[in-house]
Residue, then its C-alpha position, 0 to 999 in steps of 0.5 A: m903296857c897297853e890300857k884296855t878300854s871300850e870307849n868309842f867302840p861298838s858295844t854289841t856284836a850286832e853293830f860289828a855284824s853290820l860291817p862286811t868282812l873284807t878278804v883283800a888278798p893275797k898276802q904277798v905279790m912277786r913280779g918280774f920277767g923270768i922270776l920263776a927261776q928265783v922263787g925256790d927259797i920263798l916256796a921252801r918256806f911253805g914246805r918241801n912237798s907240794l901238789i901243783i894243780g893246773g891243766d895239761s898245757s899250763l902244768s907243762v909250761t910252768l913246771s919247765r920254768l919252775q922245776p930248777a928252783l924247786a930242785a935247788q930247794q929239794i921241793v918235791t912236786h906232784p902234778g894234779s889236773y883240775r879237769p874235767d872242770c873246777s867242779e865238786a868231783s875234781l875237788a874231791r879227787l884233788m883233796a884225796a891227792v893231797e892226803r895221798h901225797q901228804a902235801d905241805f902246800i898247794i901251787g895253782t897255775g893256769g887260767g881262772k878255773s885251775l887257780d880257783m880249784a887250787k885255792l879251794v883245795a888249799h882252803r878245804c885242806n887248811l894249807p898254804v896256796v901259791t898262785i902262778p897265772s899262766s895268762a892274763a885272762t882273769c884276776a883269779a890269781w888274786t881273789a879269795l874266791s872260787n867259782i864252782y862249775s858242773d863237770r860240763g862247765a855250767f856255773l853253779y855257785d861261788v865259795p868265799l875263801d879265808g883272808g890271806c888266800p892266796d898266800l903268794l901270787i907270782l906274776d912272771y911276765e915271761l910266762i904270761a907272754t907265752a899265752p895266746k893273745r886272745t887270753l889277754v883280750a879276754g882278761i881286758g873284757d873281764a877287768i873292764a867290767k869292774w867299772y860298769e858293775a861297781s859304778v852301777s851297784s856302788g857308785h852312790s855309796e858314801q862308805t870310804l872303802l866302796v868309794a875307793a874301790v869304785q874310783q879304782a875301777r874308773v882308773l882301771r877302765d881308763i887304763l884299759l881304754q887307753k892302752s889295750a890296743a897297743a898292748v895286745e899288739q906288743p907282747g912283752s912291752e912296757v904298755w903290755r906289762e901295764v895292761v897285764d898288771a891291770t887285768v891280773l892285779l888291779a882288777g883283783a884288788i878292786g874286788g877285794l877292797g869293795g867286796a862282792q858288789c864291786r866284783t860281779v853284777g849284771a855282766h857276770a850274771v849274763h856270763n853265768g847263764l851262758t855257761h849253761v847253753d854253751p856246752e862246747h865252751h867256744t869262748l873264754h870267761g872274759e869274752k862272755v863277761a865283755y858281752g855281758i857288759l853290753v847286755q847290762l848297759r842295754l838293760e839300763e837304757m831300756v829299763q831306766n832310759n839311761q842315755l849315759a848307758a847308751t853312750a857308754r855302750q857305743q863307746l865300748l862297741k868301738f873299743y871291742g872292735e879295735i881289740g877283738l872282743p865279742a859284741t853279739l851272740d854270733d860273736l860268741g859262736l852262739e849264732n844257732i842258739t834256739l829261743k828256748d835255750l836263750k830263754g833258759a840262760a836268761e832265767i838262770s841269769c835272773g835266778p833268786n841268788s843271781d848277781i843281777h839283783r845288785l842292779p838298782f832296778p828289778v830285772v825279769p827274764d823277758q827284759l834280759l832276753a830283749a837286751m841280749v839280742s840288741t847289744t849292738a842297737t843303734v839310735e837314729r835321730l829323725g827330723n821330728s826329734q823322735s828316735v827309732e832303735r835298730v835292734g837284733s832279732f830273736p832266735k828261732e824257736 
């Protein structure tokens, strides 16, 4: 018989309230080559009637591999598209589809937006959700979080989800290998941001779990710096699998263990602003985030005169060149952006609820704008020990 005692425990709810709730997620992870053919009995535990959410391409490629396992367990699947975006309108339509089909559980497949939509639909409908990423472009298959965009793809806000969401993550390397190489490169950009964001926002913390998350982010960075170049050229290889695990799984685990401040800081804030000025969405999430890392490091140089940030930026510029990540606005396809639009993106990135305010110093739009146009700035040492920075130019009005 267990003896009840209050000794050595906080006596008020206020003391508990000071500790953040962690949604480490997911409940279970399955990995392997061709594993989708073997998951029918696992999926049957959630029910016999599912709504599978994705884009046209991801629905096709995933269902072609998953359908035999579903049929063997007599699981009926109703496809639903998240298009035009992971937006409030798509959410309402897919929630209506859940009611119409009387779905027992949700399956999400594809990239970050389709997975975010599947998780949010399941969350709102109080149903189990299974995530099946079709690329290694983000860690969305892992995280208990959904980002909401406008129908045109402009970032609006994020929604924290219940712990244990997703209920199951299925990582089929054979499926991931069908995605374009560019998606893995973008995933590397998104994942490596964990170190540069977590270290600046939480590197000073003495809280055990934050220390662990920051150190895991350091390990993640080192894995990616050492193995990415080989991985992107050898899809399906052991080193490729290790990098896929890093971008999809380890990156998600860091955010789950460390919380919001270890997930998104300056780099993601820059991404969020850029989604409002790139209506054609020429670039992937991780490509914008990768550029955002350089902007954040540039801010640390300019505002704090941080020479370690300058060194890190130069290291990343070399790394980006090796694997094909964007380093400038031109690389993002925004070579014709106007100064007005760029100022607008900077203002959104510096909004009152922006992740950029997790930086250890205040940032205003003019400072961010200056950093955004000088991500490739070099420092040339002169004979009198002075230095001059070679920076980019501002767009035209």
